[in-house]
Structures are given as C-alpha cells and as structure tokens.
N, C-alpha and C positions, 0 to 999 in steps of 0.2 A: 272363852275362846274355843273350848271343846264343843259348845252348842253350835257355833258357826260351822265347824267342820262336819258335825253330824247333819246339819241342815243341807249342806252341799253334797254330802254323800248320799242322801236320800233322794235327791233330784235325779231324774233320768236325763241323759244327754240326748238331744234330738238328732235325727239324721241330717246330714248336710246335703244340699243339692249339688247338682253339677255346676261347675264354674264355667260359664260360656266363654269367657275370655281365654282361659287356659285351654279349653277344648279347641278353639279356633287357632290359637298359637301352636298347639300340637299338630293339628292338621296341616297348617302352613309349613311347619318344620318338616313334616314328612314329605310334602310335595317338593319343597326345595331340595331336600336330600335325594329324592328320586331323580330330580332334574340333574343334579350334579353327578350322581352315580351313572347316569346314561350319557355323560359327556355333552350334555346340552342338546341332544337330539330330542326334538319335540315328537312325542308319540301321539299327541292329539293333533290331528291335521289342522283344524281351525275351530275356534269356539264361536258359535253364533250367540249373540247377546239375547236373542229371543228365547233360546233354550235355557240360558242362565236365569233369565227373569221368570220363566215358567217353573223351573226347578225351585227357585226361591219361594214362589207362590205356593207350590205344593208343600214345601218344608214348613212354611208358616201355617198353612192349613192343618197339617198334621200336629204341629205343636199346639195350636188352639184346640184341636179335638182332644188331645191328651190332657190339656189343662182343664177342659170342661168335664172330663170323666173323673178327674182326680177328686173333685169335691172341695168343700170348704172346711178346713181344720178348725177354724174359730167357732163354727156352729157346733161341732162335735164336742169341743172342750167345755162349752158353757152348759151342756146338759148334765 
C-alpha cells in the first residue's frame, strides 16, 4: 500500500485547460446581468448577423493559429 502512494506522489499533475462550456456560461451570465442592471435598455442599437459571423470567423482563426503554435505534446514526451 505504501508503494502505491509513493508512485502517486512522484507523478506530476498536469495543467488543466480552459473549460469552454464554463467560459461561455460565464460570459452569458455577465451579459444577462448587465441587461438586467440596465433595466432592459438595449445599449447595442442592432446586431447585424454578418458582423457576428465575421467575428466568429476571426475567433476561430485565432484559435486555430494558437493551436498550431502550441505544438504536439505527445511527440515531446516520447523523446
């Protein structure tokens, strides 16, 4: 039993990444609370769907760029 705890203590705990679902839920909560705090006055005049689509495309592009710069951890561990 002592050998098992020694083995677990010697292992390093890896970093956890960002939870995208929790991030989206947090942003949505902030937007809803801002809406309620302003008594429902819409501070954004109108949202054009083309701008939302373009912003989403930019976000996906940035995420892909960041992922490509990150590298592959599996190749580094096998060396």
